[in-house]
Structure formats: structure tokens, C-alpha cells
C-alpha positions, 0 to 999 in steps of 0.5 A: 227884190226891189227896183234900184233906180229911176222912176220906180226906185225903192218899190218892192217887187213880188216874187213868183210863188214856188220855185219855178223862177230864179230872180236876179239879186239886187246886187247883180241887177245893179251891176248889169245896169251900171254896165248899161249906163245911160244907153238904156234911156229910150231903148227897147228892151226884151225880157225873155223868160221874164220870171218876175219881170224885175230886169225889164221893170228896172229898164223901164224905171231907168227910162227905156221906151218900152219893154216886152216880157215873154213868159209861159208860166201862168204864175210868173205872168201874173207876177209880172203884171202885178209888178208892172201895175205896182211900179206904174210902168205897165203903160210902156210894157207888153206882156206876151204869154208864150214860149220864148222860142215861139215868140222869137220865131215871129219877132218883127222888131229890133231890140236894143237889149235882149236879156236871156235868163232861162231856167238853169241847166237846160241849155235854153240860153244856148238855144235862144242865142243861136235862134237870135244869131240866125236872125241878127236883125232882132238886135239893133246895130248898137244893141247887146244880148245879155245872158244870165246863167250859173257860171257852171253853165257857161260854154263857148257858143259858135255864133256867126253874127255876134261875139262875146264881149264881156262876162262877169261873175257875181257869186252863183250868177254870171252875166255874159254880154254879146254884140254884133260882130264888127266884121262878119265871120 
């Protein structure tokens, strides 16, 4: 697991000890950031269910203005902090210890990217997506929500303010992209 591009390119990231997280592979991370392209520059990025912090760190390395990492697992939090220090990106990061849903309930800012990669097979991605749909101002007008799940987890989720715009499958990982509806449903 490494930083693929940007100011921290090539730096190796620590994994969270144990099997409590499922880090994104370099291949999938590179594909996601190829889709984001230059739009990541100066963006505000939310790495919900942060794990190792690899996705938010990639965003910072590629020029995101700030990244917020939300994680409740102590070992994962320590890993995120160590990876941010190692990549010298900690000054543009905010690490939040706590439950993703509690964080969302009190969110006060809009993000350009909201990345959701919860533990598998618990339907937490659906709950997070629905909570964000209930407060659409959390996503900037030109922002994207990206969900990382196993393809077997995917299901259509009825949303009021967001629509599915793309989905990509990379082996045992699926990325699902949502943005604001062009016209409200």
C-alpha cells in the first residue's frame, strides 16, 4: 500500500494491525483518482470510516486543500496519524475519533468528496448514504459521493437528493459514484 501520485508519491503506508479494516488496493485507488482527475486540487475531502487513511492521504498528496478522517477504531486512528506524519500531510488533516454516523449528525461543512468505505456486509454504506441524503448540503454542489463496497453488497438505494452516476467493478471491489440530482425528485 503506497501513495500513488503527488507530493507524497511512493511513500509506503502502514496497514492497521489485525483484520479490522479492508484497505483499498493501489489499483482501485489509482482508478478512483484517475476518475477524479484535477478536480481533487483544492477540494475538501471526507474519508468516512478512515481505516488506514490511504484514500484521504492520496487526496492530500494530489492537492486537496484539507481532508477529514473519521474512524472509531483506536488502532486505525493511530495508523492514520502515523501515515499522515510519514507522508508529511498532517498539517492539512483533521482526524476525528468517533462513530461515522455521530460525526455526520453534527457535520457543519460541505465536502467536495465524501468517500464511504465501511466494514463489509453490514449495510453501513446504505445508512451513511441515506443520512447524507437527508442533509444534502454536506456535499458541495459540484461534489461526489464515492462508495467502496464488495460487488455483492450493491443494491439500488432510493435517494431524494442524489443520483447514481457511475459504478465500476475492480475484482472484489466496486466503486459507486453519486452526485446531486440535476432536478429534484
